[in-house]
C-alpha positions in Angstrom: -0.1 0.0 0.0 1.3 3.3 -1.1 2.1 5.8 1.8 0.1 9.3 0.6 2.7 12.2 0.6 3.0 15.3 -1.4 6.3 16.5 -3.2 8.8 18.6 -1.0 8.5 22.3 -0.9 4.5 21.9 -1.3 1.8 22.3 1.2 -1.9 21.3 1.4 -4.3 24.0 2.8 -7.4 23.4 4.8 -10.5 25.3 4.4 -9.6 27.7 7.4 -6.0 28.2 6.1 -7.6 28.9 2.5 -10.2 31.7 3.9 -7.0 33.2 5.4 -5.0 33.2 2.1 -8.0 34.4 0.3 -8.2 37.4 2.6 -4.5 38.3 1.7 -5.3 37.8 -2.1 -8.6 39.8 -1.9 -6.9 42.6 0.0 -4.0 42.9 -2.7 -6.4 42.6 -5.4 -8.5 45.5 -4.2 -5.6 47.6 -3.7 -4.2 46.8 -7.4 -7.7 47.7 -9.0 -7.8 51.0 -7.0 -4.7 52.0 -8.7 -6.1 51.0 -12.1 -4.2 47.6 -12.7 -6.4 45.2 -14.7 -6.2 41.1 -14.1 -4.5 38.8 -16.7 -3.6 35.2 -16.5 -1.1 33.3 -18.2 -0.5 29.3 -18.8 1.4 27.4 -15.8 3.7 26.2 -18.6 5.8 28.3 -20.9 8.1 27.2 -23.7 11.6 26.7 -22.1 12.9 29.1 -24.6 10.7 31.9 -23.1 12.0 31.2 -19.6 15.8 30.1 -20.4 18.4 33.1 -19.8 16.1 35.6 -18.1 16.9 34.8 -14.4 20.8 34.4 -14.4 22.8 31.2 -14.5 21.5 30.2 -10.9 18.0 31.0 -11.9 18.0 28.6 -14.9 19.2 25.7 -12.7 15.9 26.2 -10.7 13.6 25.9 -13.5 11.3 22.9 -13.5 11.3 21.3 -16.9 8.3 19.3 -18.3 9.1 16.2 -20.3 7.8 16.0 -23.7 4.9 14.2 -24.4 4.8 10.3 -25.6 8.1 8.6 -25.7 10.4 11.6 -24.8 13.5 9.4 -25.2 12.7 8.8 -28.7 14.3 11.8 -29.9 16.6 12.4 -27.2 20.3 13.4 -28.4 22.1 10.1 -28.2 25.4 11.7 -27.4 24.2 13.6 -24.5 22.3 10.5 -23.5 25.3 8.2 -23.6 27.5 10.8 -22.0 24.9 11.2 -19.2 25.1 15.0 -19.9 21.9 16.2 -18.6 22.5 19.8 -19.1 22.7 19.0 -23.1 20.0 16.5 -23.0 17.3 18.8 -21.7 16.7 20.6 -25.0 16.1 17.2 -26.9 13.7 15.7 -24.2 12.0 19.0 -22.9 10.5 21.8 -24.6 8.3 23.4 -21.7 8.9 24.4 -18.2 6.7 25.6 -15.2 6.8 29.3 -14.8 9.6 30.8 -12.5 8.0 33.8 -12.0 5.1 36.1 -13.3 7.2 38.9 -15.1 8.8 37.1 -18.0 5.5 35.4 -18.9 4.1 38.9 -18.8 6.7 40.0 -21.1 5.9 37.5 -23.5 2.2 38.1 -23.3 2.5 41.9 -24.0 4.5 41.2 -27.4 1.8 38.7 -28.2 -1.1 40.9 -27.4 0.8 44.2 -28.5 -2.2 44.9 -31.1 -4.9 44.7 -28.4 -3.5 46.8 -25.4 -2.7 50.5 -25.0 0.4 51.6 -23.6 1.2 52.2 -20.7 -0.6 49.0 -20.0 -1.3 48.3 -16.4 -1.7 44.6 -15.1 -1.9 42.4 -12.0 -1.6 38.8 -11.8 -2.1 36.4 -8.8 -1.0 32.7 -9.7 1.3 30.0 -8.4 4.8 29.8 -9.7 7.6 26.9 -9.1 11.3 26.8 -8.6 13.5 23.8 -7.9 15.0 25.4 -4.8 15.9 23.6 -1.5 12.8 23.8 0.8 13.3 25.7 3.8 11.4 28.1 6.5 9.7 30.4 4.1 10.9 29.1 1.0 8.8 26.7 -0.9 9.0 25.0 -4.5 5.5 26.0 -5.2 4.0 29.4 -4.2 1.7 32.1 -5.2 2.8 35.5 -6.2 0.8 38.7 -6.6 2.4 40.8 -9.3 1.5 44.4 -10.4 3.4 45.7 -13.4 3.1 48.6 -15.8 4.8 48.5 -19.2 5.2 51.2 -21.8 6.6 53.9 -19.9 10.0 55.4 -18.5 8.1 57.6 -16.1 9.6 57.3 -12.4 5.9 58.1 -11.1 5.3 54.5 -11.5 7.9 53.4 -9.3 6.7 55.7 -6.3 2.9 54.3 -7.3 4.3 50.7 -6.6 6.0 51.6 -3.4 2.8 53.5 -2.4 0.7 50.4 -3.1 3.3 48.2 -0.9 2.6 50.8 1.9 -1.1 50.5 1.4 -1.4 46.8 1.1 0.7 46.2 4.2 -1.2 48.8 6.2 -4.3 47.0 5.3 -2.8 43.6 6.5 -1.8 45.1 9.7 2.1 44.4 9.2 5.0 46.8 9.7 7.5 46.7 6.8 10.6 48.0 5.8 11.0 48.8 2.0 14.6 48.6 0.9 15.4 50.6 -2.4 18.4 50.7 -4.5 19.3 51.2 -8.3 20.9 48.7 -10.5 22.9 51.9 -12.2 24.1 52.5 -8.7 25.6 48.9 -8.7 27.2 49.5 -12.0 28.5 52.4 -10.7 30.0 50.4 -7.8 31.5 47.7 -10.3 33.1 50.9 -12.1 34.3 52.1 -9.0 36.0 48.7 -7.7 37.4 47.9 -11.1 35.1 45.0 -11.9 32.8 46.3 -14.8 33.4 43.4 -16.7 32.0 41.2 -13.8 28.8 43.1 -13.0 26.7 40.1 -12.9 29.2 38.1 -10.8 28.9 40.8 -8.4 25.3 41.3 -8.4 24.6 37.5 -7.9 27.0 37.5 -5.0 25.9 40.6 -3.6 22.3 39.3 -3.6 23.3 36.8 -0.9 24.9 39.3 1.5 22.0 38.9 3.9 22.1 35.0 3.9 26.1 34.3 3.9 27.6 37.6 5.2 30.5 39.6 3.8 32.9 36.7 4.2 30.7 34.4 2.1 30.3 37.1 -0.5 34.0 37.9 -0.7 34.6 33.9 -1.1 32.1 33.6 -3.9 33.8 36.9 -5.6 37.2 35.5 -5.3 35.8 32.3 -6.8 34.7 34.2 -9.8 38.4 35.6 -10.4 37.7 39.0 -8.7 40.8 40.1 -6.9 41.1 40.8 -3.2 41.8 44.4 -3.9 38.7 44.8 -6.0 36.5 43.1 -3.3 38.2 45.6 -0.6 37.4 48.6 -2.7 33.8 47.4 -3.2 33.1 46.8 0.6 34.9 50.3 1.6 32.5 52.0 -1.0 29.5 50.2 0.5 30.7 51.1 4.0 30.7 54.9 3.1 27.3 55.0 1.3 24.2 55.1 3.6 22.3 58.3 2.5 21.2 59.9 -0.9 24.1 62.5 -0.5 26.9 59.9 0.2 25.7 58.1 -2.8 25.8 61.1 -4.7 29.4 61.7 -3.5 30.5 58.2 -4.1 29.1 58.2 -7.7 30.6 61.6 -8.6 32.9 60.0 -11.2 30.4 57.3 -12.6 28.0 58.7 -15.3 25.8 55.5 -14.7 26.1 55.8 -11.0 25.0 59.5 -11.2 22.0 58.3 -13.3 21.0 56.0 -10.5 21.3 58.4 -7.7 19.0 60.8 -9.9 16.4 58.5 -10.5 16.3 57.4 -6.7 15.9 61.2 -5.8 13.0 61.7 -8.0 11.3 58.6 -6.9 11.5 59.8 -3.2 10.2 63.3 -4.3 7.1 61.8 -5.6 6.8 59.3 -2.5 7.0 62.5 -0.4 4.0 64.0 -1.7 1.9 60.9 -0.6 3.7 60.7 2.8 5.1 57.2 1.8 8.7 57.6 2.9 8.8 56.7 6.4 9.8 53.1 6.0 11.8 53.3 3.0 15.4 52.4 3.3 18.1 53.4 0.8 20.3 50.1 0.5 23.2 50.2 -1.8 23.8 46.4 -1.2 20.4 45.6 -2.4 21.0 43.8 -5.8 18.1 41.6 -6.7 20.1 39.0 -8.7 17.9 38.5 -11.6 19.4 39.4 -15.1 16.5 41.7 -16.3 16.6 44.4 -13.7 18.1 47.8 -15.3 17.0 50.5 -12.8 15.3 51.0 -9.4 14.9 47.8 -7.4 12.8 47.2 -4.4 12.6 44.5 -1.4 10.3 44.3 1.4 10.7 42.7 4.7 8.8 42.6 7.8 10.3 44.6 10.9 8.2 42.1 13.4 9.7 38.8 13.0 12.8 37.0 11.2 11.6 36.1 7.9 13.3 36.7 4.3 11.7 39.1 1.8 7.9 39.2 1.5 8.0 41.3 -1.5 10.1 42.7 -4.3 10.6 44.0 -7.9 12.0 46.7 -9.8 12.6 48.5 -13.1 13.5 46.4 -16.5 14.2 48.5 -19.5 13.8 46.1 -22.3 12.7 42.6 -21.2 10.2 42.3 -24.2 13.2 42.6 -26.7 13.8 39.1 -26.1 10.5 38.3 -27.7 11.2 40.6 -30.7 9.7 44.0 -29.4 12.4 46.3 -28.2 12.2 49.6 -26.5 9.2 48.9 -24.2 10.3 49.6 -20.5 8.6 48.2 -17.6 8.4 48.3 -13.8 6.7 45.8 -11.4 6.4 44.4 -7.9 5.5 41.2 -6.5 4.2 40.1 -3.0 5.3 36.8 -1.7 1.9 35.6 -0.5 3.4 32.2 1.2 5.7 34.1 3.4 3.0 37.0 4.2 0.6 34.0 5.2 3.3 32.7 7.6 4.1 36.2 9.0 0.5 36.9 9.6 -0.2 33.4 11.3 2.9 33.6 13.5 2.0 37.2 14.7 -1.7 36.3 14.9 -2.8 39.2 12.3 -5.7 37.6 10.5 -8.9 39.2 11.5 -11.1 37.3 14.2 -14.2 37.5 12.0 -12.8 35.7 8.9 -15.3 33.4 7.4 -14.5 29.8 8.3 -17.6 28.0 7.9 -21.1 28.4 6.5 -23.3 30.5 8.9 -26.1 27.8 9.3 -26.6 24.2 9.4 -30.1 22.7 8.9 -30.6 19.4 11.1 -33.5 17.1 9.8 -35.0 15.1 12.8 -36.6 12.2 10.6 -36.8 11.1 7.3 -40.1 12.8 6.7 -38.2 16.3 7.5 -35.4 15.8 4.8 -37.6 17.4 2.2 -38.6 20.1 4.4 -34.9 20.7 5.6 -34.1 20.8 2.0 -36.5 23.4 1.3 -35.5 25.3 4.2 -31.7 25.2 2.8 -32.9 26.5 -0.4 -34.9 29.3 0.9 -31.8 30.5 2.9 -29.4 30.0 0.0 -31.6 32.1 -2.2 -31.6 35.1 0.1 -27.6 34.9 0.4 -27.2 32.9 3.8 -24.5 30.3 3.7 -26.1 27.2 4.5 -25.6 23.5 4.7 -27.8 20.6 5.2 -26.9 17.7 7.5 -27.3 14.5 4.8 -29.5 12.4 6.8 -31.7 12.1 9.9 -29.7 11.9 13.0 -30.0 12.2 16.7 -30.0 15.8 17.7 -27.0 15.7 19.8 -24.8 14.0 17.0 -25.9 17.1 14.8 -25.1 19.6 17.3 -21.9 18.2 18.0 -20.9 18.1 14.3 -22.3 21.6 13.8 -20.3 22.9 16.8 -17.2 21.3 15.6 -17.6 22.7 12.3 -17.9 26.2 13.6 -21.5 27.0 12.5 -23.2 30.0 14.1 -26.6 28.6 13.9 -28.4 25.0 13.7 -31.9 25.1 12.1 -33.9 22.3 13.6 -36.6 20.6 11.4 -38.6 18.0 13.0 -42.4 16.9 12.9 -43.4 19.7 15.0 -41.8 22.4 12.6 -43.3 20.7 9.8 -46.7 20.9 11.0 -46.6 24.5 12.3 -44.6 25.9 9.1 -41.8 27.1 11.5 -38.2 26.1 12.4 -36.4 26.0 15.9 -33.0 28.2 15.5 -30.5 27.3 18.1 -27.8 29.7 18.6 -24.5 27.7 18.9 -22.5 30.4 20.8 -24.9 31.3 23.5 -27.2 27.9 23.3 -30.6 30.0 23.3 -33.4 28.5 21.2 -36.2 30.1 19.6 -39.0 29.2 17.2 -39.1 31.4 13.9 -41.8 31.4 11.3 -40.2 29.9 7.7 -41.3 33.2 6.0 -39.4 35.2 8.4 -36.4 33.0 8.9 -34.0 34.7 6.5 -34.6 38.3 7.9 -34.1 36.7 11.6 -30.6 35.3 10.7 -29.5 38.4 8.3 -30.2 40.6 11.7 -28.0 38.2 13.6 
């Protein structure tokens, strides 16, 4: 007999947990729509050529590949197969992969639907993504992202708008957060200053792990990429001298691309100041966001109330659509990490106490003759918008009340011979244990008022 299990890095969710998750999704969705973002969906699978090369060398290794239909080995590369070269073999046995994020599929969507949309185009997307990462606290192989992106404009007003969306959502969720802000052009300026401009991607990939592996770990990784001790020393001295916009400006005085980064951050902060959304924004020149496609301002959100990785992130990408044949379309977007947000809210007990966790009413038929009467009562209540469940068979009242209580129903509607005969029902409040006879034609109004 097979022991039931689920793949590592995935989770089952009970009804109570899903009510809480849906509260998060609905809160985010409502804010997205207030700011004028429209929903789209894309397939769970994309062609591998769409996904490959967009997330950096490490990101590509975390893509879940989908085997070709049928006898996938029939057209496998025989040399790669014989040599057990899995990297070379993949292209001949797998042409699709599960999406790694929602941004690259969105760029593909924009190109395919360019004649149907008006630029700037603002969209949001709430769907699962998959990463073949090592599961650990707050890190899963299947998880939801809640993304908002706008493409077709270089205006920095959108960076400010997205930061404001972060603040609005987390305020509604009751979470205190810190939003780190940087600019990839500042990182390019750092690379110039440290004499490693030709190692820019190696720098960003290593620096992205600073919170996880510390300065010594980053140094070790850079040295393995043939970056010299002297270059690394210059890099970290520059980082240590750079904590404010003024210090960033001074550091970047000899780097044109660095100056651009400083000016862009300044403009975004000026917009944010208009709405008073700057209190929890923290300039962090070490923030890297190690994905290949970011080119401008980048963001990362962390809760200040418990130890957890980032619960949101995003940034500007200048030309992601060019990979699909449409150059010159700039975009910027953010993502909410729904799984980590859920874990944080559960740990901090921040979900509303009155979240719906069960139907409001259970109808309890006391005998076989009352089943049809009970079914009619259920139909009346449902047609009036009252969430109702019908116990599926006659049973002793004690048994039905125990079931209703364990399910968390607010009321139990008792239907027996007396009730059928008199055209009423007996309503038991399961929290107070009070019981009252109510005429059937007044039942919906009675329950709605309570």
